[in-house]
C-alpha positions, 0 to 999 in steps of 0.5 A: 685590901687583904686576900687569904687564899686557902688551897692545896696548890699555893705554887699555882699563884706564884707567877700570876701574883708577880705579873701585870696589874696583880703584880704591881698592886702586891708590890706597891702594898695596895693588895695583900695576898696570903697563900694558905696551904690547906695541908698544913692543917691536916692531922694525918701524918701524910698531910692527907685532906681527902677521903672516900665518900660515905655511901659510895660514889666516884671520886674523893671528898675534901674532908671537914677537919682541915677546912674548919681548922684553916678557916677558924685559924684565919678568923682567930688571927690576932690584930687582923680584921675578920675575914669574909670567907667565901667558898668557891663552888659551882653552887655559889652566887655567880660572880659578876661586876657587882659582886666584884665591887661588893668584895672590893669594899671589904678590908679582907676576903678569904677564898677557899678553893675546893678540890676533888669531887666535893666538900664535906657538907658539914662545912655548909650546915655548920655555917663555916662560910659566909658565902659561896661564889661560882665563876660560871655554869661549868666545872673546874678541877679546883677553885684556883682558877676562880680565885685568880679571876676574882683576885684580878676583877676585885683588884681593879676596883681598888684605888691606884691599881688601874692607872688610866683615868676612866678606864674601869668606869668604861669597861664592859658591864659597868653601866649594864652594857658591853663595851664599845669597840676600840681602834688604834693605829694604823688607820687603815689595815688590810682594807679595814678602815677605822670609823670616820666619826673617830676622827671628827673631833666632835666629842658629842658625836663620838660619844653618841656613836660609842653609845649606839655601838654598846647598844648594838653589841649588847642587843646582839650578844647579850640581850639579857643585860638589857633587862637591868640596864639603866636607859634613858628615853633616847637609848630606848628609842635607839634600841627599838630602831636597832631591834625593829620594835624592841621594847624595854622590859 
């Protein structure tokens, strides 16, 4: 899979793209990341890409011409599949596991990182972007952090990136619930013990215990997820006991 990242700070990505899972995915050729410096598409002699907003107001606005030029250059690249272009913005669709899977199915995705107070609205009204993506209901100084988060989340769904069998499938949100708790050596630490069921060797009991812990954690910490989780009758009954009368929506 190929990512193009349009940014004012390509150096921001150099270290993360050389480390851990992302680094191995890039090195092995599973993931291809092209860093595109937006300033290279500025017609200003000082490579300026921002200006004051019409009508006044605080901050600066990312101007339309270099953004159009960068995106159109990516779309017109000969011999490459057309990119799905997403602008990283607080106004976009909130990024989640479902969206990560959708992006992982595309051969090429371009992420345009915003900066400053905003972007010239004509990039939107002209339909320059195929989508807008938000990392959450908070504001960052730019889209670079969001781009890195998306790169890592999406890459986990690419075959060969995560080596441990079943690791991705067991992650939080994969089945609509939070993950179950994990334990490792030592068995006892500062008077804190590992649950006995994990030493039982009874795989079905362990599975049931882990599922109960998933339901408990989701109910206590993210009850909103239960509205969309696919639960069977046994799990719904267990939730009713845990919540003292909880009912499936």
